[in-house]
C-alpha positions as CSV (number, residue, x, y, z in Angstrom):
1,X,51.7,-14.6,145.6
2,X,51.2,-15.7,149.2
3,X,53.6,-17.2,151.8
4,X,52.4,-18.9,154.9
5,X,55.0,-20.2,157.4
6,X,52.7,-20.0,160.4
7,X,53.8,-22.1,163.3
8,X,56.8,-23.7,161.8
9,X,58.9,-24.2,164.9
10,X,61.9,-25.4,163.0
11,X,62.4,-22.1,161.1
12,X,65.1,-20.0,162.7
13,X,66.4,-16.6,161.9
14,X,69.0,-18.0,159.5
15,X,66.3,-19.9,157.5
16,X,64.2,-16.7,157.3
17,X,67.3,-14.8,156.2
18,X,67.7,-17.2,153.3
19,X,64.2,-16.4,152.1
20,X,64.9,-12.7,152.4
21,X,68.0,-13.0,150.2
22,X,65.9,-14.7,147.6
23,X,68.2,-17.7,146.9
24,X,67.7,-21.3,147.8
25,X,69.7,-24.5,147.4
26,X,67.7,-26.7,145.0
27,X,69.2,-29.9,143.7
28,X,72.7,-28.9,144.9
29,X,72.6,-25.5,143.0
30,X,71.9,-22.1,144.3
31,X,68.8,-20.7,142.6
32,X,67.1,-17.3,142.9
33,X,63.5,-17.7,143.8
34,X,62.7,-14.1,144.7
35,X,59.8,-12.6,146.6
36,X,59.2,-9.6,144.4
37,X,55.5,-10.6,143.7
38,X,54.7,-11.4,147.3
39,X,51.4,-9.8,148.3
40,X,50.7,-11.7,151.6
41,X,53.0,-13.1,154.2
42,X,51.9,-15.0,157.3
43,X,54.8,-15.6,159.8
44,X,52.7,-16.2,162.9
45,X,54.3,-17.9,165.8
46,X,57.9,-17.9,164.5
47,X,59.6,-17.4,167.9
48,X,63.1,-17.6,166.5
49,X,62.6,-14.9,163.9
50,X,64.2,-11.5,164.7
51,X,63.8,-7.9,163.5
52,X,66.0,-7.7,160.5
53,X,64.8,-10.9,158.9
54,X,61.2,-9.9,158.9
55,X,62.0,-6.4,157.6
56,X,64.1,-7.8,154.8
57,X,61.3,-10.2,153.7
58,X,58.8,-7.4,153.6
59,X,61.1,-5.1,151.7
60,X,61.6,-7.7,148.9
61,X,58.2,-7.0,147.4
62,X,56.8,-3.7,146.1
63,X,53.3,-5.1,146.2
64,X,53.1,-6.6,149.7
65,X,49.9,-5.6,151.3
66,X,49.1,-8.1,154.1
67,X,51.6,-9.1,156.9
68,X,50.8,-11.3,159.9
69,X,53.3,-11.4,162.8
70,X,51.1,-12.7,165.6
71,X,53.0,-14.4,168.4
72,X,56.5,-13.5,166.9
73,X,57.8,-13.0,170.4
74,X,61.3,-11.9,169.4
75,X,60.2,-8.9,167.4
76,X,60.5,-5.3,168.7
77,X,59.1,-1.9,167.9
78,X,62.1,-1.4,165.7
79,X,61.1,-3.9,163.0
80,X,57.5,-2.9,163.1
81,X,58.4,0.8,162.5
82,X,60.8,-0.2,159.7
83,X,58.1,-2.3,158.0
84,X,55.5,0.5,158.2
85,X,58.0,3.1,156.9
86,X,59.5,1.1,154.1
87,X,56.6,-0.9,152.7
88,X,54.3,1.7,150.9
89,X,51.8,-0.9,149.6
90,X,51.1,-2.3,153.1
91,X,47.3,-2.3,154.1
92,X,47.1,-4.8,156.9
93,X,49.5,-5.7,159.8
94,X,48.7,-8.2,162.5
95,X,50.7,-7.5,165.7
96,X,48.8,-9.7,168.2
97,X,50.8,-11.1,171.2
98,X,54.1,-9.5,170.5
99,X,55.7,-8.7,173.9
100,X,58.2,-6.3,172.4
101,X,55.5,-4.1,170.9
102,X,54.7,-1.3,173.3
103,X,51.1,0.0,173.1
104,X,52.5,3.5,173.5
105,X,53.9,3.2,170.0
106,X,50.5,2.3,168.5
107,X,49.4,5.9,168.0
108,X,52.8,6.8,166.5
109,X,52.6,4.0,164.0
110,X,49.0,4.9,163.1
111,X,50.2,8.5,162.3
112,X,52.9,7.2,160.0
113,X,50.4,5.4,157.8
114,X,46.8,6.4,158.6
115,X,45.3,4.0,156.1
116,X,47.0,0.9,157.6
117,X,44.8,-1.5,159.5
118,X,46.8,-2.7,162.5
119,X,45.3,-5.6,164.5
120,X,46.5,-5.6,168.1
121,X,44.9,-7.3,171.1
């Protein structure tokens, strides 16, 4: 399963948090939709998404392997480290244009998960 929310400027941290909880209001009833089969998530350009929301989304799936966070300007090294440490199936992580990501941490993150491909310009 894949989820692509790239560039949706109307999504804020609260909306992303709803996805992470796995429930959604559908036809006036709360229903569990779940993300347990999520393999790929693209959250590029979500400027109003913060650390804990993206971590929670990534932790919902035991099979997630591809995460794109390019231009998510509110993220920090904290969320990136949490994702790398807590998502064992992760194979690809896009971190382009994230001001809070310090290049000095790149080597540390590479050591945490040597088989992970991290894209960073």
